[in-house]
C-alpha positions in Angstrom: 79.5 -80.9 64.9 82.7 -80.8 66.9 84.1 -77.8 68.7 87.5 -76.5 67.6 90.3 -77.8 69.8 88.4 -80.7 71.3 89.1 -84.4 71.6 86.0 -86.6 71.3 85.1 -90.2 70.8 83.2 -90.9 67.6 81.3 -94.2 67.4 80.5 -95.9 64.1 78.2 -99.0 64.2 78.2 -101.6 61.4 75.7 -104.3 60.5 76.7 -107.4 58.5 73.5 -108.2 56.7 74.8 -111.7 55.8 75.3 -112.4 59.5 78.8 -113.9 58.9 80.6 -111.2 60.9 79.5 -110.6 64.5 82.4 -108.7 65.8 85.1 -106.3 64.5 87.3 -107.0 67.5 90.7 -108.0 66.2 90.1 -106.3 62.8 92.9 -103.8 63.3 90.8 -100.7 62.7 92.4 -97.4 61.6 91.1 -94.1 60.4 91.9 -91.1 58.1 90.6 -87.6 58.3 90.5 -85.4 55.1 89.8 -81.7 55.3 87.9 -79.4 52.9 91.1 -78.9 50.8 91.4 -82.7 50.3 94.5 -82.7 52.6 94.9 -85.5 55.1 94.8 -84.3 58.7 95.2 -87.8 60.1 96.5 -90.9 58.3 96.1 -94.4 59.7 95.1 -93.2 63.2 94.5 -95.9 65.7 90.9 -96.9 66.4 89.3 -99.6 68.6 86.6 -102.1 67.9 84.2 -103.9 70.2 81.3 -105.9 68.8 80.2 -104.2 65.6 81.3 -100.7 66.8 84.4 -98.9 65.9 85.5 -96.0 68.1 87.8 -93.2 67.0 89.3 -90.7 69.3 89.1 -87.6 67.1 91.7 -85.1 68.3 91.1 -81.8 66.6 94.5 -80.5 67.8 96.7 -82.9 65.9 99.2 -80.9 63.8 97.8 -77.6 65.4 94.2 -76.6 66.1 92.0 -77.5 63.1 90.2 -74.6 61.4 86.4 -74.3 61.2 85.1 -76.2 58.2 83.9 -79.5 56.7 85.9 -82.7 57.2 85.5 -86.4 56.2 86.2 -89.4 58.4 87.1 -92.8 56.8 87.6 -96.0 58.7 89.5 -99.1 57.6 89.6 -102.6 59.0 90.5 -106.2 58.0 88.1 -109.1 57.9 89.8 -112.3 56.7 91.5 -111.4 53.4 89.3 -108.3 52.9 90.6 -104.8 53.7 87.5 -102.7 54.0 87.4 -98.9 53.9 84.1 -97.2 54.8 83.0 -93.6 54.6 83.2 -90.8 54.2 81.4 -89.8 57.4 81.2 -86.0 57.2 81.6 -83.8 60.2 82.0 -80.1 60.8 84.4 -78.2 63.1 82.8 -75.2 64.7 84.0 -72.4 66.9 
């Protein structure tokens, strides 16, 4: 849950079960947020990566204060020739 009108860091940890990838640093992570009407609130927002963690600064005031409801976070990053999109990671905006 995120309070309406806030800016918060969201951390997403990944595990490569093959052990081939040990860091996402340099993977150029970005993120999208889609609202309950399937409209994009954020497209290709900048994220950071350290180790196997991607951090997104989720600003719920982009384009005006977001309304209360359900949202989906998706992250994208590049490993070698693969462009990987993970999610959705659901979250809720509350009063």
